[in-house]
C-alpha positions as CSV (number, residue, x, y, z in Angstrom):
1,M,275.8,56.1,266.2
2,L,275.6,56.8,262.0
3,I,272.2,59.4,261.7
4,M,271.2,59.5,258.4
5,S,270.1,62.7,256.6
6,S,266.6,62.9,255.6
7,S,266.6,64.4,252.4
8,S,262.9,64.0,252.0
9,P,260.9,64.3,255.1
10,L,257.5,63.1,255.1
11,Y,255.6,66.2,256.2
12,D,252.3,66.1,257.1
13,A,250.0,66.0,254.1
14,E,248.2,69.1,255.0
15,L,251.2,70.9,255.4
16,Q,253.4,69.6,252.5
17,S,250.3,70.5,249.9
18,M,250.4,74.5,251.3
19,L,254.0,73.7,250.5
20,E,253.9,72.8,247.0
21,A,250.9,75.9,246.8
22,N,253.6,78.0,247.5
23,P,256.8,77.9,245.9
24,D,258.2,81.3,246.9
25,I,258.8,79.5,250.6
26,E,262.9,79.2,250.6
27,R,263.5,75.7,250.4
28,K,267.5,76.5,250.6
29,S,269.4,76.6,253.2
30,L,270.4,79.9,254.7
31,L,274.0,81.2,254.1
32,P,275.6,84.1,255.2
33,E,275.4,85.2,251.7
34,G,271.4,85.1,251.8
35,L,271.3,87.2,255.0
36,Q,270.4,90.8,253.6
37,K,267.1,89.1,251.5
38,L,266.1,87.5,254.6
39,R,266.1,90.5,256.3
40,E,263.9,92.1,253.8
41,D,261.5,89.1,253.6
42,F,261.4,88.3,257.1
43,V,259.5,91.7,258.3
44,S,256.2,92.1,259.8
45,A,253.3,94.3,258.4
46,G,253.6,96.6,261.5
47,L,251.8,97.8,264.8
48,Q,248.5,99.4,262.8
49,A,248.0,96.1,260.6
50,L,248.4,94.3,264.1
51,C,245.5,95.9,265.9
52,E,243.3,96.0,263.0
53,G,240.3,94.5,263.6
54,R,240.8,94.0,267.1
55,E,240.1,95.6,270.8
56,I,243.4,96.2,271.7
57,A,245.3,99.1,272.5
58,A,248.6,99.5,271.5
59,S,251.6,102.3,272.9
60,E,255.3,102.2,271.9
61,W,257.8,103.0,274.2
62,T,261.9,103.0,275.2
63,A,264.1,101.6,277.7
64,P,267.5,102.2,278.4
65,A,270.2,99.2,277.2
66,R,273.0,98.7,279.6
67,D,275.3,100.3,277.2
68,G,272.6,103.8,276.8
69,H,271.4,101.8,273.7
70,S,267.6,103.2,273.6
71,L,265.2,99.7,273.0
72,E,262.2,99.9,271.5
73,I,259.4,98.3,272.8
74,S,255.8,97.9,271.5
75,S,253.2,96.9,274.1
76,I,249.4,95.9,273.5
77,K,246.4,95.4,275.8
78,R,242.6,94.9,275.4
79,G,240.8,98.0,275.1
80,D,238.2,97.4,277.7
81,S,238.9,99.0,281.2
82,A,239.6,95.4,282.8
83,A,243.0,95.4,284.4
84,P,245.3,92.9,282.7
85,R,245.8,89.3,284.6
86,A,249.7,88.9,283.8
87,L,252.2,90.8,281.5
88,L,253.7,88.6,278.8
89,F,257.0,89.5,277.5
90,H,257.6,88.5,274.1
91,I,260.9,88.0,272.4
92,H,260.3,87.7,268.3
93,S,262.1,84.6,266.0
94,G,264.4,85.4,263.2
95,G,268.0,82.9,264.3
96,M,269.4,85.6,265.7
97,I,270.0,87.8,262.2
98,A,266.9,89.1,261.4
99,G,263.5,90.1,262.0
100,D,261.2,92.9,264.3
101,R,259.4,93.2,267.8
102,L,256.2,92.3,266.1
103,I,256.7,89.2,264.0
104,G,254.7,86.8,266.0
105,M,252.8,89.2,267.7
106,D,249.4,87.9,266.0
107,L,249.4,84.8,268.4
108,M,251.0,87.5,271.2
109,A,247.3,89.3,270.6
110,D,245.3,86.6,270.4
111,F,246.4,86.2,273.8
112,V,245.9,89.1,275.3
113,E,242.2,89.2,273.7
114,E,241.5,85.9,274.9
115,F,242.9,86.1,278.9
116,N,243.4,89.9,279.3
117,L,246.7,89.8,279.6
118,E,249.3,92.9,278.8
119,C,252.2,92.0,276.0
120,A,255.6,94.0,275.6
121,S,257.9,92.8,272.8
122,V,261.6,94.5,272.4
123,E,263.4,95.4,269.5
124,Y,266.7,93.3,270.5
125,R,269.8,93.9,268.7
126,L,270.4,91.4,265.6
127,A,274.0,89.7,265.1
128,P,276.1,89.7,263.8
129,E,276.3,93.3,263.8
130,N,275.4,92.9,267.2
131,P,277.1,89.5,268.8
132,D,276.5,87.9,271.8
133,P,275.7,88.9,274.4
134,I,274.1,92.1,273.0
135,P,270.8,90.5,271.9
136,V,270.4,88.4,275.1
137,H,271.3,91.5,277.3
138,D,268.8,94.2,275.4
139,C,266.1,91.1,276.0
140,F,267.0,90.9,279.8
141,D,267.1,94.8,280.1
142,G,263.7,94.9,278.1
143,L,262.5,92.7,280.7
144,V,263.4,94.3,283.5
145,A,262.4,97.8,282.1
146,A,259.2,96.0,281.3
147,S,258.5,94.7,284.4
148,K,259.4,98.0,286.2
149,K,256.9,99.8,284.4
150,W,254.2,96.9,284.8
151,K,254.5,97.3,288.8
152,S,254.6,101.1,288.5
153,E,251.1,101.3,287.2
154,G,249.8,99.1,289.7
155,N,249.4,95.8,288.2
156,T,250.1,92.6,290.5
157,G,249.9,90.0,288.1
158,P,252.2,87.8,287.2
159,V,255.1,88.3,284.7
160,I,255.6,85.2,281.9
161,I,258.2,85.1,279.1
162,A,257.5,84.1,275.7
163,G,259.1,83.3,272.5
164,M,259.3,81.4,269.0
165,S,262.6,80.1,267.7
166,A,265.6,82.4,268.4
167,G,262.9,84.2,270.6
168,G,262.7,81.1,272.3
169,G,266.0,80.6,272.6
170,L,266.6,84.4,274.0
171,A,263.5,83.9,276.4
172,A,265.3,80.5,277.9
173,G,268.7,82.7,278.3
174,V,266.9,85.5,279.7
175,S,265.0,83.4,282.5
176,L,268.3,81.9,283.4
177,L,269.7,85.4,283.4
178,S,266.7,86.2,285.7
179,R,267.1,83.4,288.3
180,D,271.1,83.9,288.7
181,L,271.2,88.0,289.0
182,D,267.9,88.0,291.0
183,G,266.1,89.9,288.5
184,P,262.6,90.1,287.5
185,K,260.2,86.5,288.8
186,V,259.3,85.0,285.8
187,S,256.4,83.0,286.5
188,G,256.3,81.0,283.3
189,Q,258.3,80.6,280.0
190,L,256.6,80.0,277.0
191,L,259.1,78.5,274.4
192,M,257.9,77.5,271.0
193,C,260.7,75.6,268.7
194,P,263.1,77.5,271.2
195,M,266.8,77.4,269.4
196,L,268.9,76.3,272.6
197,D,272.0,74.4,271.4
198,E,274.9,76.4,269.4
199,S,276.7,72.9,269.0
200,N,274.2,71.9,266.4
201,A,275.7,68.3,266.7
202,T,272.5,66.3,268.0
203,P,270.5,63.8,266.1
204,S,267.9,66.0,264.4
205,S,270.7,68.7,263.6
206,N,272.4,65.6,261.4
207,Q,269.1,64.6,260.3
208,F,267.7,67.8,258.6
209,S,270.4,69.1,256.2
210,N,270.5,70.7,253.1
211,I,266.7,70.9,252.6
212,G,265.7,74.4,253.8
213,L,263.3,75.4,256.4
214,W,265.9,76.0,258.8
215,D,268.4,72.9,258.4
216,R,271.5,72.4,259.8
217,E,273.3,74.6,257.5
218,S,270.9,77.4,258.0
219,N,271.8,77.0,262.1
220,D,275.1,77.1,261.7
221,T,274.5,80.5,259.7
222,G,272.3,81.7,262.5
223,W,274.9,80.5,265.3
224,N,278.1,81.6,263.7
225,A,276.3,85.2,263.3
226,L,275.8,85.2,267.3
227,L,279.0,83.6,268.5
228,G,281.9,84.0,265.9
229,D,285.2,82.8,266.9
230,Q,283.8,81.9,270.3
231,R,281.8,79.4,269.0
232,H,281.7,75.6,270.3
233,S,284.7,76.9,273.0
234,E,284.2,77.4,276.7
235,Q,283.6,80.8,276.7
236,V,279.5,80.2,275.1
237,T,277.5,80.9,278.3
238,P,274.2,79.3,279.0
239,Y,272.8,82.5,278.7
240,A,273.7,82.2,275.2
241,S,273.1,78.7,274.5
242,P,270.6,76.9,277.1
243,S,271.4,73.7,276.8
244,A,275.0,74.1,278.2
245,A,273.6,75.0,281.6
246,Q,274.9,72.7,284.3
247,D,271.9,73.8,286.5
248,L,268.4,74.2,285.3
249,G,266.9,74.0,289.0
250,G,265.0,76.9,289.9
251,L,263.4,77.7,286.7
252,P,259.5,78.7,286.0
253,P,256.9,76.2,285.0
254,T,257.7,75.7,281.2
255,F,255.9,74.8,278.1
256,L,257.9,73.5,274.8
257,D,257.0,72.2,271.3
258,V,258.5,71.3,268.3
259,G,257.9,69.3,264.9
260,T,259.2,65.8,264.5
261,L,260.9,66.8,261.6
262,E,262.4,69.9,262.3
263,V,266.4,70.4,263.5
264,F,265.7,71.9,266.7
265,R,263.9,68.5,267.9
266,S,266.3,66.6,270.0
267,E,268.3,69.4,271.8
268,I,264.1,70.6,272.8
269,V,263.4,66.7,273.9
270,G,266.7,66.6,276.0
271,F,266.2,70.2,277.7
272,A,262.5,68.9,278.3
273,E,264.0,65.9,280.5
274,R,266.5,68.0,281.6
275,L,264.1,70.4,283.6
276,A,261.8,67.3,285.0
277,L,264.8,65.6,286.4
278,V,265.1,69.1,288.8
279,D,261.5,69.3,289.3
280,V,260.8,71.7,286.9
281,P,257.1,72.0,286.1
282,V,257.5,70.8,282.2
283,E,255.0,70.4,279.6
284,L,256.7,69.1,275.9
285,H,254.5,68.4,272.6
286,M,256.1,67.0,269.7
287,W,254.1,67.6,266.2
288,S,253.8,64.9,263.7
289,G,254.7,66.0,260.5
290,A,255.9,69.5,261.2
291,F,258.8,71.3,260.2
292,H,260.2,74.1,261.5
293,G,257.9,77.5,261.8
294,F,255.1,75.5,260.5
295,D,252.4,77.3,262.6
296,L,254.1,81.0,262.0
297,T,253.7,79.7,258.0
298,F,250.3,78.2,257.8
299,P,248.6,79.0,261.0
300,E,245.1,77.5,259.5
301,A,246.9,73.9,259.0
302,Q,245.1,71.4,261.8
303,V,248.4,70.8,262.8
304,S,249.5,74.5,263.5
305,Q,245.9,74.6,265.4
306,L,246.5,71.9,267.6
307,A,249.9,73.4,268.4
308,I,248.1,77.1,269.0
309,N,245.2,75.4,271.2
310,A,248.1,73.4,273.4
311,R,249.6,76.9,273.8
312,K,246.6,78.4,275.4
313,N,245.5,75.6,277.1
314,W,249.3,75.7,278.7
315,L,248.7,79.4,279.3
316,E,245.4,79.4,281.2
317,R,246.4,76.7,283.2
318,L,249.5,78.5,284.1
319,L,247.0,81.9,285.1
320,K,244.6,79.8,286.8
321,G,247.6,78.3,289.1
322,T,247.7,74.7,288.8
323,I,250.7,74.6,287.1
324,R,253.1,74.8,289.7
């Protein structure tokens, strides 16, 4: 079947107007030579800025990776004395090649305040300097350490994993690792527009080419950095590319969302279908007219608010035990 490339996607009108009002937002494909600029631009405002105006307490600590590297972890929880209901383990976005552990934590902080959670976010090492399996192993080792710390402090609530884009793909890989290695019990996975399939050969991968906003070419840049010469080979594990997993049974309740006008649409829809086929409780949302990372870029847009509220509603139901 021939898939025509969409050179001018018909974005949600509000998102389109916001893009036009922000010409500094990159509309070109990310190629390897653009990595340094991406890393300079895609950074968080820091822990102090995250906490400003919020009733949350923050701490920073380290945990050992399996190769002796010291993993930096930031934790936040409500400032009151109430014991947190659950541990939310967060993995940041950035295409496997950029970002830091506080990227995306504004939304996690909202969850912390609204639902009385503790959230831990890990600084995993980035490709290409640290290729697969280092990033997913760092995230798994961080989960093990955070879960152990959580329990040592007398907490008994569930552990939920969350991630956006590359962080969502890594979160899915960590859930598979935890299942297969008898690691910490993950009670839910919140996967926001996750990066799941290294093949980059799905209908939506072919549809969105040379338009920027993390298109097919940008996706190749990220996957090539992570996998190098192993890409498109049998050496690629499902922990790196979760869509390659033969068995998705036994995974925890899963939330998935995606924009209709983004490169990851087909792989996310396919992943949701495969989860449902093996009786994993799965919730899928496709947001009309939305591009990749729309809610991180423009959280005030109406469609972004709808997406954010859908995640909150799923999380509330999970915490109440109605999703099981």
